[in-house]
C-alpha positions in Angstrom: 10.5 27.4 8.5 11.2 25.4 11.6 10.5 21.8 11.6 7.1 21.0 14.4 9.7 18.7 16.2 12.2 21.3 16.5 10.3 23.0 19.9 9.4 19.8 21.2 10.5 19.0 24.9 12.7 16.3 25.4 10.3 12.7 27.1 11.7 9.4 29.0 9.5 6.7 28.5 9.6 4.8 32.0 8.6 1.0 33.0 8.9 -0.4 29.6 9.8 -3.5 27.7 11.3 -3.2 24.3 10.7 -5.5 21.3 13.5 -7.1 20.1 15.6 -6.7 23.4 16.6 -9.8 25.9 16.3 -6.7 28.6 13.1 -7.1 31.0 12.3 -3.4 31.5 14.3 -0.5 29.2 13.3 3.4 29.1 14.0 5.5 26.2 14.8 9.3 25.9 13.4 11.7 23.3 15.0 14.4 22.2 14.4 16.3 19.3 12.4 13.9 17.7 15.0 11.3 17.9 16.0 8.7 20.0 18.5 10.0 21.7 19.6 7.4 24.7 18.2 3.7 25.6 18.5 1.5 28.9 17.5 0.3 32.1 17.0 3.1 35.2 20.0 1.9 37.1 22.3 3.5 34.2 19.9 6.7 33.4 22.0 9.7 32.6 21.4 13.4 34.4 18.4 15.0 32.6 16.7 18.0 33.1 13.6 19.6 31.4 11.8 16.0 30.8 8.5 14.9 30.5 8.0 11.6 32.3 5.9 8.8 30.1 5.1 6.1 32.3 3.7 2.9 29.7 3.3 0.8 32.7 4.9 -2.2 31.5 3.7 -2.0 28.1 5.9 -3.1 25.0 7.7 0.1 23.0 8.7 -1.0 19.4 9.3 1.0 16.1 6.0 1.9 14.7 4.5 0.6 11.1 5.2 1.6 7.8 2.5 0.8 4.7 4.8 0.6 1.6 2.1 1.0 -0.7 -1.3 3.3 -0.6 -3.1 5.2 -3.0 -4.5 8.0 -0.5 -7.1 9.8 -2.9 -8.6 6.3 -3.6 -8.4 5.4 0.4 -10.0 8.0 1.1 -12.9 7.7 -1.7 -13.3 4.3 -0.5 -16.2 5.1 2.2 -17.8 7.0 -0.1 -18.4 4.4 -2.6 -20.7 0.9 -2.7 -18.7 -1.8 -1.6 -19.3 -5.0 -3.3 -16.7 -7.9 -2.0 -18.9 -10.0 -0.5 -21.3 -10.0 -3.6 -21.0 -13.7 -5.4 -22.7 -13.2 -8.7 -23.3 -10.9 -11.2 -26.5 -10.5 -10.5 -26.0 -9.3 -6.9 -23.7 -6.4 -7.8 -26.3 -5.2 -9.6 -28.9 -5.4 -6.9 -26.5 -3.8 -4.6 -26.1 -0.8 -6.8 -30.2 -0.6 -7.7 -30.1 0.0 -3.6 -27.7 2.5 -3.5 -29.2 4.4 -6.0 -31.8 5.5 -3.5 -29.6 5.6 -0.8 -28.7 9.5 0.7 -25.1 8.1 1.4 -24.3 8.1 -2.2 -25.6 11.1 -3.4 -23.2 12.4 -5.9 -24.3 12.2 -9.5 -21.3 9.6 -10.5 -22.4 6.5 -8.6 -19.4 3.9 -8.0 -19.2 0.6 -7.2 -15.7 -1.0 -6.3 -14.0 -4.1 -5.0 -16.0 -6.9 -7.1 -14.5 -10.3 -6.7 -15.1 -12.3 -9.5 -13.9 -15.6 -8.5 -16.4 -17.5 -7.6 -18.9 -16.0 -10.3 -20.6 -18.2 -12.7 -22.4 -15.3 -14.6 -19.6 -12.7 -14.8 -20.4 -12.4 -18.6 -23.2 -10.3 -17.8 -21.5 -7.6 -16.6 -21.3 -5.5 -19.3 -22.5 -2.0 -20.5 -25.6 -3.4 -22.0 -26.8 -5.1 -18.8 -25.7 -2.3 -16.5 -28.1 0.0 -18.6 -31.0 -2.4 -17.9 -30.0 -4.2 -14.6 -28.9 -0.7 -12.5 -29.6 2.6 -14.7 -29.4 4.2 -17.9 -29.7 8.1 -16.8 -27.3 7.7 -14.2 -23.4 7.4 -14.4 -22.9 3.6 -12.8 -19.0 2.7 -12.6 -18.0 -0.7 -11.4 -14.9 -1.5 -10.7 -12.9 -5.4 -9.9 -10.6 -5.6 -7.2 -7.4 -3.9 -7.7 -8.9 -1.3 -10.4 -7.5 -2.4 -13.3 -10.5 -2.6 -14.8 -14.0 -0.7 -14.8 -17.4 -1.6 -16.3 -19.5 1.4 -17.6 -22.6 2.1 -18.6 -23.7 4.1 -21.9 -24.6 7.5 -20.0 -21.3 7.0 -17.9 -18.9 6.4 -21.0 -20.4 9.3 -22.9 -19.3 11.8 -19.6 -15.8 10.8 -20.4 -16.5 10.8 -24.0 -15.4 7.0 -24.2 -16.3 4.9 -26.9 -16.7 1.0 -25.5 -19.8 -1.5 -27.3 -18.8 -3.8 -24.1 -18.3 -0.8 -21.1 -15.7 -3.1 -19.9 -12.4 -0.9 -19.9 -8.8 -2.5 -19.2 -5.6 -0.6 -17.7 -4.9 3.0 -19.4 -8.5 2.3 -21.1 -10.2 3.1 -17.7 -7.9 5.6 -16.3 -9.7 8.8 -17.6 -12.8 7.3 -15.3 -10.4 5.9 -12.4 -9.6 9.2 -11.2 -12.1 11.5 -12.7 -15.0 9.8 -10.3 -12.3 10.5 -7.6 -11.9 14.1 -8.1 -13.3 16.5 -5.3 -12.5 19.9 -4.1 -9.2 20.3 -2.2 -10.9 21.1 1.3 -13.2 18.0 0.9 -10.3 15.9 -0.3 -8.2 16.9 2.0 -10.6 16.3 5.1 -11.4 12.8 4.1 -7.5 12.1 3.9 -7.2 13.4 7.4 -9.8 11.0 8.6 -8.1 8.3 6.8 -4.7 9.3 8.1 -6.1 9.7 11.6 -7.3 6.0 11.1 -3.8 5.2 10.0 -2.2 6.7 13.4 -4.6 4.3 15.6 -2.7 1.1 14.3 0.8 2.1 14.3 1.6 3.6 11.3 3.6 6.5 11.5 4.7 6.3 7.6 3.3 5.7 3.7 4.7 5.7 0.4 2.0 7.4 -1.5 1.9 5.6 -4.8 -1.2 7.7 -6.1 -1.5 8.9 -9.7 -1.7 12.4 -9.1 0.3 15.6 -9.0 1.4 14.3 -5.6 3.9 16.9 -4.0 1.3 19.7 -5.0 -1.5 18.0 -2.8 0.5 17.4 0.5 2.6 20.3 -0.1 -1.1 22.1 0.5 -2.0 19.5 3.0 1.2 20.5 5.5 0.4 24.3 4.6 -3.1 23.7 6.0 -1.9 21.9 9.3 -1.9 18.2 8.5 0.9 16.6 10.7 0.0 12.7 11.2 1.9 10.9 9.0 5.5 10.9 7.0 4.9 10.7 3.1 7.0 9.4 0.4 5.2 11.0 -2.5 5.4 8.8 -6.1 6.1 10.3 -8.9 4.4 9.2 -12.3 4.9 9.7 -15.9 2.4 12.4 -16.6 4.1 14.3 -13.5 7.9 13.6 -14.2 8.8 16.4 -16.4 7.6 19.1 -13.6 9.3 17.3 -11.1 12.9 17.6 -13.1 12.0 21.2 -13.8 12.2 21.6 -9.9 14.9 19.8 -9.6 14.0 17.3 -7.1 15.0 13.4 -7.0 14.2 10.6 -4.6 14.9 11.9 -0.8 14.4 15.2 -1.2 12.2 17.1 1.2 9.6 18.6 -0.1 9.3 22.7 1.1 6.9 23.6 3.1 6.3 20.2 4.6 7.5 20.3 8.2 9.9 18.2 6.9 7.4 15.2 6.7 6.8 14.5 3.0 9.9 13.3 0.9 9.9 12.8 -3.0 9.3 9.0 -3.3 9.9 6.6 -6.5 9.3 7.0 -9.9 6.4 4.9 -10.6 5.7 2.3 -13.7 2.7 0.4 -14.4 4.0 -2.6 -16.4 0.8 -5.1 -16.4 -2.4 -5.5 -15.0 -4.2 -7.4 -12.2 -5.2 -10.8 -11.5 -8.4 -10.2 -10.7 -9.4 -8.4 -14.2 -7.0 -11.1 -15.7 -4.6 -8.4 -17.1 -1.5 -9.3 -15.2 0.6 -10.6 -17.7 1.4 -14.2 -17.3 3.6 -16.9 -19.2 0.4 -19.1 -19.1 -3.2 -18.1 -20.7 -5.8 -17.5 -18.7 -8.0 -20.8 -18.3 -10.1 -21.7 -21.3 -8.8 -18.6 -23.0 -5.5 -17.7 -25.5 -4.9 -14.5 -23.1 -1.8 -14.1 -21.6 -2.8 -10.8 -19.8 -1.2 -7.0 -20.8 2.0 -5.4 -20.6 1.8 -2.2 -21.4 5.5 -1.3 -23.0 7.5 -2.2 -25.1 11.0 -3.5 -23.7 12.7 -0.5 -25.5 10.2 2.1 -24.4 10.9 0.5 -20.6 14.2 0.8 -20.5 14.3 4.2 -21.4 11.7 4.8 -18.9 13.7 3.3 -15.9 17.0 4.9 -17.6 15.9 8.4 -17.5 14.3 8.1 -13.9 17.7 6.6 -13.2 20.0 9.1 -14.2 17.6 11.9 -13.0 18.0 10.7 -9.3 14.8 8.4 -8.9 14.7 5.3 -7.3 12.2 2.5 -9.4 8.9 1.5 -8.4 7.8 -1.4 -10.8 4.3 -2.6 -10.5 4.0 -6.3 -11.9 1.8 -8.8 -10.7 2.3 -11.9 -13.3 5.3 -13.7 -13.5 5.9 -12.6 -17.2 5.4 -9.2 -16.4 8.3 -9.8 -13.2 10.1 -11.9 -15.6 10.7 -9.3 -18.1 11.5 -6.4 -15.6 13.8 -8.5 -13.7 15.6 -9.3 -17.0 15.3 -6.0 -18.3 17.2 -4.0 -15.2 19.7 -6.4 -15.2 20.8 -5.6 -18.7 20.5 -2.2 -18.0 23.5 0.2 -18.7 23.1 1.8 -15.4 21.4 -0.1 -12.4 18.2 1.1 -10.7 19.4 3.3 -7.4 19.6 1.1 -3.9 15.6 0.7 -2.6 14.3 0.4 -5.8 11.3 -2.1 -5.5 9.3 -4.5 -7.9 5.9 -3.6 -6.5 3.9 -7.1 -6.0 5.7 -8.9 -7.4 2.8 -11.3 -6.8 3.6 -14.6 -9.2 7.3 -15.3 -9.7 9.6 -17.6 -11.6 11.5 -18.7 -8.7 14.6 -18.8 -10.7 13.8 -14.5 -11.2 14.4 -14.5 -7.1 18.1 -14.1 -7.4 18.2 -10.8 -9.8 16.4 -9.0 -7.0 19.6 -9.6 -5.0 22.0 -8.9 -7.6 20.6 -5.4 -8.5 19.8 -4.8 -4.7 15.6 -4.8 -5.7 13.0 -4.6 -2.5 10.3 -6.4 -2.9 6.9 -4.6 -2.3 4.7 -7.2 -1.0 0.9 -7.1 0.1 -0.3 -9.9 2.4 -3.8 -9.5 2.3 -4.3 -10.0 -1.2 -3.1 -13.2 -0.9 -6.4 -14.3 1.2 -8.6 -11.6 -0.6 -7.9 -13.0 -3.7 -7.5 -16.5 -2.5 -10.0 -17.9 -4.9 -9.5 -16.0 -8.1 -5.9 -17.3 -7.5 -6.8 -20.5 -7.5 -9.4 -20.3 -10.4 -7.0 -18.2 -12.8 -3.3 -19.4 -11.7 -4.3 -23.2 -11.3 -1.1 -25.1 -10.4 1.0 -22.1 -9.5 -0.2 -20.9 -6.4 2.9 -22.3 -4.8 4.4 -19.3 -6.8 2.0 -16.8 -5.7 3.0 -14.3 -3.1 5.9 -16.3 -2.4 7.0 -14.9 0.4 9.5 -17.8 2.3 11.2 -18.0 -1.3 12.4 -14.4 -1.2 13.0 -14.5 2.5 15.1 -17.7 2.1 16.8 -16.2 -0.9 17.9 -12.9 1.5 15.4 -10.1 -0.6 14.3 -7.4 1.5 10.8 -7.2 1.5 8.1 -4.4 2.5 4.8 -5.0 3.5 2.4 -2.6 2.5 -1.9 -2.7 2.0 -2.2 -1.2 -1.8 -5.0 0.6 -0.1 -8.3 0.7 -0.7 -7.4 -2.5 -3.0 -6.7 -4.2 0.9 -7.5 -2.8 3.9 -4.7 -0.4 6.0 -3.9 -2.7 9.1 -0.3 -4.0 9.8 -0.9 -6.6 12.0 -3.7 -8.0 9.6 -1.0 -8.0 7.2 1.8 -9.9 9.4 -1.0 -12.4 10.6 -1.8 -13.3 7.3 1.9 -13.6 6.1 2.8 -16.1 8.9 -0.5 -18.0 8.7 -1.1 -17.5 4.7 -4.8 -17.6 5.6 -7.2 -14.8 7.3 -8.9 -15.5 10.6 -11.2 -19.2 10.2 -10.3 -19.2 6.8 -8.7 -21.6 4.1 -4.8 -21.7 3.5 -3.4 -21.0 0.3 0.3 -22.7 0.1 1.2 -22.8 3.6 4.7 -23.3 2.6 5.2 -19.8 1.9 4.3 -18.9 5.3 6.9 -16.8 6.6 8.7 -16.2 10.2 7.3 -13.9 12.8 10.5 -12.0 12.6 10.4 -11.7 8.6 7.0 -9.9 8.8 7.9 -7.5 11.5 11.0 -6.3 10.1 9.4 -6.0 7.3 6.6 -4.0 8.9 8.7 -1.4 11.1 9.0 2.1 10.0 12.9 1.4 11.2 13.3 -2.2 9.2 14.6 -3.3 12.1 13.6 -5.6 15.2 13.8 -2.8 17.7 14.4 1.1 18.3 18.2 1.9 18.1 19.6 5.3 19.2 19.8 7.8 16.8 16.1 6.5 15.1 13.3 8.9 14.5 11.3 9.1 17.7 8.7 7.2 15.4 7.6 4.6 17.9 4.2 2.5 18.9 3.6 1.6 22.4 1.3 -2.0 22.4 0.2 -4.7 24.6 2.4 -7.5 24.2 5.5 -8.6 22.2 4.8 -9.2 18.5 8.1 -11.7 18.4 6.2 -14.1 20.5 2.8 -13.9 18.7 0.9 -16.4 16.1 -1.3 -15.0 13.7 -4.1 -14.7 16.8 -2.0 -13.2 18.7 -0.9 -10.3 16.2 -4.5 -9.8 15.0 -5.2 -9.2 18.9 -2.5 -6.8 19.4 -3.7 -3.2 21.0 -1.9 0.4 20.2 -2.2 2.3 23.2 0.2 4.9 21.4 1.8 6.1 18.5 4.6 8.8 18.1 5.7 10.6 15.1 8.6 12.2 16.0 8.2 12.4 19.9 5.0 13.5 19.5 1.6 11.5 20.0 -0.8 11.3 17.3 -2.9 8.4 18.5 -4.0 7.6 22.3 -6.3 4.9 22.9 -8.6 6.3 25.2 
């Protein structure tokens, strides 16, 4: 199949300024979906059959990447009851009762998401029996804590998935049948929702994602591209249930998925080793306050070694979910002791609470810290409540940067909103707009935040890069958090083709 970029005419972007370059004015030539030339108008080469694009003094930069998303969960998000602003279990019950009669939520199963219980004093009410009494005993109700690591279901909701649970509180794999069961819709419906979500990503300057949805992603993205999807580059994660099929297909990380116009590549092998902070299931050295519970670690050392070695031997980069400090320690030390090291570009996903002495292992193994800055403000109160005295080691971005560890920023969408400008703003300020900070000493400089967010991993475009660019109203390298949040995206360009243009 001919790639969609092969037949495009050349383009010359003029009257622009390039982020990361000292020159006052620059031009960029695009040919066959790549950056062919960068320079000043005085040194412009002779060109024919080129489209001139005047950006009128705007800034030209590498586009954005979101290194961690869950496409179907994210596409479902606007069709669920949002509970992040509710400050108690009782407030959640009230919101869900109102949603019962809201035509927006016309599916039989009613799903609430994004509960944040850091400042609740009645979390003990969140269980099966109370849901039956306070919300509904006849319609399936599912409530997810922020992060999707714990779901609470009413009786009929449990029965629908043939799950037995006295409390109705399901942690980790106990609730996965529900987590992904309630997200299943006809392909045509889901693909339409994902198209809308992808268009929003393009409006933010994003051209590339790492999709870590727990599903058979190769098949899904291949179908979408056959049906015309062309908004993003996608790296599709592989989970253990689909690993045998990937091996049978003979694919490995980095391979282009056939019939996707070159937009979709096979991504990493994802392993979820522990839970999340909001669910108090992240695996930590210290017990959660007033308990003897340290969280959940899902594998034995032997199981984890076998999984990581098998994936590595078949040519897969690793993407290992580790949130608690003990989960991170176990994973890092196990990878360091494996006979075959992980492939370059493998990641620790989240790396949320770290023993600072473990950070050097990232460099020893060439591991990337795939982090989500927005989580640190969304979970600020939860962190202070459940990780007291350890917040200086939570989202330790500066410690990672100072050690020379490569970082990639993402959103974990829909766990946090997909907005790279907000993510960078949080990383340099450690606070949301108008909010209280969390461990300001762990803030990073804007250049670190920028290269952790760009699709090429650099400050500036370079000749030979894919022509994945964003045209913006300011130089982000001269911005503070306020300036980053105020950045306007004029155009997003994927392989020389405009995927978003501001009206």
